[in-house]
Steps between C-alpha positions, in 0.01 A plus 500: 500500500379399845199687634520712815316233698731218382827664597681416822423798727667380820707743706838597352438317172723564200281561195576570134257771395431720203581868549142584408387318814705728728349824630684788663411578859243772561748648752771677301751552781787607276527593133689289251863607472612490138859426598395197706282364219786529248743326736252217552450465125874451451515251788203298373642492147831367631391269781124466488254598772699392807237601757132423438239772526297468820124503454180436690159388384261787428172373364570312177838661441827542684613828657869586516623539858874528428662537161339786310836594346565139402155476342555818299840374382347169387226684310752717316702193407192350338474207739161328508525287814706514822545305819326653802491418867142481627458617861188455710433868584196722528499867393598628845791258541627575149491876558685475832758262356574740212533801732726309738722369221549846346567666836756234591677563170477878555317521169273795427141438607226734379390663829142558384450143379655381825264724699196385301594141573531568871163675495347196331644274768374720785152496343517120504582485869879512510659695783780750446731284710425185299571680171825640638616157611430351157701765312770535766417861589389687812144602577597865444628418149165347403308791658716753315426328169126498574510869590597578141157394378308635795660841548716612206349752257404386152760729344778348709372147428553574131852629569573190707378270222719680244809483721519876544440455874681235704296258717684610814431870438139416417453311827625798702287746301190283554522583872401860419121509535435788258551357150553843343773553758650163402535621142646834607759334722581242231588780255714668766678171580578451131643850464710463813594139418428400857570145613233292669684533831508880471129512418418278796705722730318812378156345556578325827441786744353779287222563248575434131697771317257781421502785251480844665490841336738777599307821569624857474378713792637852541806421290582190706453138398286276720418130489207338677616181672220240532418407860603138447858606437499723808388208714752261342794738549405645836467852363232733633342819371679801647815302573836652406711281273835526327468513120780442251557369148700203381514494122139516381365376835349717768568373851304587811677421826288514814824499701368231736483224240701385198467715185187451292533550128222654296498493119417850371 
């Protein structure tokens, strides 16, 4: 077997390597899908490996850039060696290429791994705009991903990693400064099955949904409305409003503006 130094390592070389020489990327952007691996196994058994695995040099081994599912299928089939396409890429270029490829295909990309990668790039001098251009996304998209790591509570990060919380909901929740409030609103959103658009609309011009306690005073029920909601809705202490119920919702109408709904 040729040594590492003796092999042809020019850009875009086709090499025939042992599977033991191939290492998975440290950036796990999407989990292996069992269905995809099984389909590839059937295809490889019938027609061989039609598309080589793309790798880059990483020390004295080769890191997989594209083709993790193909590699897993080859391993399960008991193959010892495969053809690979060697690309001249550093860690940053490989990460960005993998993100871009998966986003173009609309494949699932782990939002936390994606965010960690962006954070690594920023630490190495990349600008938000440059990252966005490489992955084909806007500056706001990259910033929203970074906000997950910088602002989302640990509890919600765990839910995001497990798939219990969607990336889009998580990005909106990360805009709430108080992390305990993030968790409270996240539970409320789940119970109400609110869409991302509905959550954004609720948070756009008012404080986050807040728990308030109904108080019994002289046989009448009172609720203390936080000042932030008064400011957001144009209501003032001492003002007369119209109150009525719609299902389980209590609606306060200040008569001068559109109705404002308050969850009891």
